[in-house]
N, C-alpha and C positions, 0 to 999 in steps of 0.2 A: 504493500499500500504506500501511497505518498508519505504518510506519517511514519512508517517504518524506515523508508528511505531517508527522510529528513533526520529523524532521531539517530539512526545508525551513523549517517554521515557526520552529523554534529559530534558524535562520540569520537570518531576518528580525528576530527579537527581538533577536539580538546586535547587528545593524547599528543598530537603533533605540536599544538601550541604550548603545552606544558613543557615538553622537552626543549623547545626553542626558547621559552622564557627563562628556563634555568641557565641555559647557555648565555643568554643576553645579560642576566643578572650577574653571573660570574665575570663577564666582561665589563661590568659597570656601565652599560650603555642605556639602561632604562631610565627615563626621566620621570621620576615618581610624582613630582608635583602634578603633572598632567596625567600620568598613568593611574594614579588612585582616583582622581576626580572622574576621569572618563570611564574607569572600571565601574564605579558606583553608578554612573549614568546608564551603563549598558544593562545592568541587572534587571530593572523593570521591563525594558524592551525585550530582553532575552526571554523572560518568563511569559510575557504577553504573546511573543511570537510562537512559542512552543504550544500554547493553548489555541491560538488562532489557526495554527497549522492543521488542527483537527477538521477544519472546514474545507480543506482542499479535496477536490476530486482529482483523478488522474489528469483530466483535461485542464482544469484550472491551475493545477500545480505546474504542468508542462508550459502553459502560457505565461505564468508568473516567473518561472525560472528562465524561460527564453527572453522575457523582457529584461530580467536582471543581467543576463549575459550580454544583451545589446548595450545596456547601460555601462557595464563594466568595460566592454570593448571600446565604448566612446571615451570613457575615462582614460583607458590605456592609450588610445590614439591621441587625446589631448596631451597626456603626459609625454609621449614620445615626440610630439611636435613642438612642445614648449622649449624655449631657449634654455640651454644649460647655463646654470649660474654657479659661480664659485662660492663655496661654502666656507665662511670663516670658522675658526675653531669655536666649539660650542662652550659658551660660558653659562653654566647652570645658575649662577648667582644673579645674573642680569637679564637672562632670557625672559622675554614677555611674549604672551599670545592672548588671543580673545578666548578667555576662559568660559564665558556663557555660551558662545557659539560652539566651542569644542564639546561642551556637555550635551547641548542639544543634538549635535551631529552624532555623538557617541550613542545616545539613546536610540536613534534610528538605526544605527549600525548594528546594535545589539538585536534589535527587533528583526532586521533583515537576516542577520546570521542564523537566528533561531527559527524563523519561519520558513527559511529555504535550506537550512542545513549546510550553509557554507561558512567559510572563515571570513570575517568581515575585514581582514587586513587588505584585501584587494581594493577595497573602497576607502578604508581608514587611512592607509599610508598616503595616497595622493591627496586626500583632504588635509592631512596634517602638514604635508610639504607645501602644496600650492595654496591652500586657503589660510592655514594658521602660521606658515612660515617656519616650520621645524626643519632642521637639517635632515637629510635622508636617512642617515644611519641612526639617528635618535628616533625619528618617526617609525622606522621599522622595528626597533627594539621595543619602544613604548607601545606600539600597536600590538605586537606579540603578547606583551604583558596584559593589555586590556582584553585581547581575544582569549587568553587563558581564563581570566575571571568570568567574562561573558559566557563562554561556552561551558564553563563549569555549572553555572546556574541554568543555562539552557538545557544541558544534558540532564541535570537533576530534575527539571520539569518534564522533559521527555521521558525520563525513566519512570517517574510517577504515573505518567499517562500510558505506559506500556509500549512506548514507540521505539524502543532500542532493541536491536537483535544483537546481544553481546558476542556471540561466536563470530558472525560476519565482521563486526566492528574490530575485534581483536585480530582476526585473520588479515583484514585490509591494513591495519596498522603495522603488523609484522612484515607483511609484503612491502609496504611503503618504506619502512625503516631499513629493510634489507636492500631495496633498490637504491636508497639514499647512500647506504654504506658502500655499495658498489661503485657509485659515481665518485 
């Protein structure tokens, strides 16, 4: 069912986000000022998305997912066609960004992640870089941190709803980790 596909996919995303987040924390690349705020903002969106996913039929899920792919492709096109800019060294003490806008965007990213079973980073990173002015390496690490928190709550909600198939989720994660190790 669409609900099983969404929940199981989100479980795989969570496992991936968790391992990536641990690596970024060890590298001290996560910007916690934004990461904690944005993570808290994603939680209600992630929970709401998991419950609203129950209304998908196969057809409506396919349409919604297709529209999301078009939106992501558009963001990626915009990102690749934007001029490259030199990034100065990141100064955690003096860096500023639009916190309210970041919180609102994060809520919607948590919602989209949980309702579609995707990682929100593909949307979050370009928004952090091009809308909020984060350096790319900080945006990537911080987005991973936010994704780990968001998907944790999304997975918890999907688990409570019976939408996760644990065997396939673990098998996909093992295959993905093995493929990543080979690369």
